[in-house]
N, C-alpha and C positions, 0 to 999 in steps of 0.2 A: 473566510479563509479562500484565498487563491489556489489555483491549481499548483503552482509551484510549491508553495508551503505544504500543501496536502501531499505532493509527490516526495518532497524531501523527508516529512515525518514517515511516510510509508517506507521510504528506503532505509531510514534510521532504525526504525522498529525491525524490520526484516532482518537487517544485517545484525542487530543486537541479539536476535534470537538464532543466529547462525543459520539461516535459511536462504537458500540461493533464490534468484529470480526464477529459475527453472523449477525448483522444488515448490515454490508457491504457486506458479502458474499450474502445475499438476494438481495441486489440491484444490484449486478454484475452476479448473476446466478451462483455462485460457492458455494463450501462447506466452513464452517468455518475452517476447516482443512486446506484447500488450503490457506487461509489467513495467518494462523499461520505458515504454512510453507514458504510462501513468506518472512513474517516478520523475521523468524529466519534463512534465507538464505539456506533453504534446497531445494529449487526449484528456478528455473528463471521464470520470468514473460514475457510473450510476449507483443509486442507493442500493439496489440489490447486491451489487457487485462489492460495494463497501462492507456489507453485513457478511458476505462470503469470505472477503479478505480477512475481515477481523476474526471470524470463526476459524479460518485456517492458521491464523496467527495466535490464536487463544488471547485475544485482547478484547478490550472495550472499544466500541467506535470512538469515544471521546479521546482516546489515546492517538487516533490519527488526525485530530482537529485541535489539539492543544499544542499551543506554541510556547515554547521555552524561552526564556530570558537569555540573552547572551552575556 
């Protein structure tokens, strides 16, 4: 999966849980700018941060790597 697909999945899950980028950033100890950069594929995210994000969103990591058919 590429950065763009991962970022889109993250944004979709975050929004579906009614969590702002700011709130997610507070939960994982990053800036909201960092969250936006991940969601817009401007930066790559490390595996430990992926697990922190999943914990904060209360989801399984597979949820961020699953592509839904259009």
